[in-house]
N, C-alpha and C positions, 0 to 999 in steps of 0.2 A: 132363850133364842140360838143363843149360840149351843146351846149345847143338843134341839130338836135338829137343828142345821146338820151335826156329827152321828147324831142319833135316827137316822135315818129308820125307820122300822124296825127299831126295836136294836139294832141291831150296829155295827161300827161302821164308815162313808167306805173300804176297801168292799165287803162282807156287798155291800147296796149297789157303790157299781156293777160288782159283780152279777145281778140282780138283774140292774139298769141293761149292760151286754146282753145275759143270758135270753133275758124278754124283746131286744130288739135287733139279735138275729133272725127270734121265727119270726120275723117278717109279715107278721100281723098290729096293724095297725089301729085295733081298740083292744089291743092285751091291752099292747105297750102307751092302748093312752092312758087306761086301770091305771096302770104302774103308778106312768108322771100325775098324776092328779088324786090317788091316796097320799105318794111321796111331796106332791108341790105344796099340792094346796095347806097341811098343816105351816108351812114354812109361809105361803102368799099369806095364809089368814088377815097379819098384825098388819097390811100392808092398809090393805083395804084398794087398791090403785086402780081406778077405770082401765088400763090398759098391760096387759101387762105383752111383750118383745120376747119374742124366740128364733133364735136363734138354728145355726147352725145344719148338719143332716138333714135334720126333720124338713126341712124347707121344702124339702125336694119330694115329702110324703104325701099328695095327692086329698085336698081336702082334710089332714091332719090337723088344724087346728080348731076345723069344726067339730072333733071329736074329740079332742081333749077340750072344748071349752063346754063341753053338755057334763064331759065329766067331771070338768072342778065346780059345775054349775049346783050336779047334783054334792057335792061335797060344801057347799054352801057358797061358794065364790063364785060371782058373779062378774067375776073381770073377763072385760074383748080379749078376747086371742088372737093375734096377730103375727106375722112374720117380718123382720126386720126387711122383704122387699115388696111387702102392699107397702110401704110407708114411702118408701123410695117411689113405687107410681103411683100414690095419692097427690107426694108430693110435683112428679113429674107435669100429671095432672092439674095439678094449681097455675101451675108454673105456662103451660100452653093458656088455661085461660088466661092470664095476668096479660098473655101478652099478646094472648084472636085480640081484649080488649082494647088493652092500647093503643094495638094500628088499627081497632075501629073508631074510635074516638079521635085521631090525628087527621 
């Protein structure tokens, strides 16, 4: 597993980082999702996670997580891909529902 992390796409880590930066700078979300799908799928497969949370600058790309989820599913990863913001929004909605329910029952 550790070897897979350091040998992304058959090259070294620094080579993979440069390749990621090149793809990211293209500003093409489809190519970026495909690149990340290729590189993340082998790393994620052993974990069989229900949800994958990805943060950073990618959270600003509208619709990106759906594209990445599609790419990962094509590679056999069925996990739900989310941003940390989605979790926070869901938690705020739950808290609001709880407080409204408490107010109604009192």
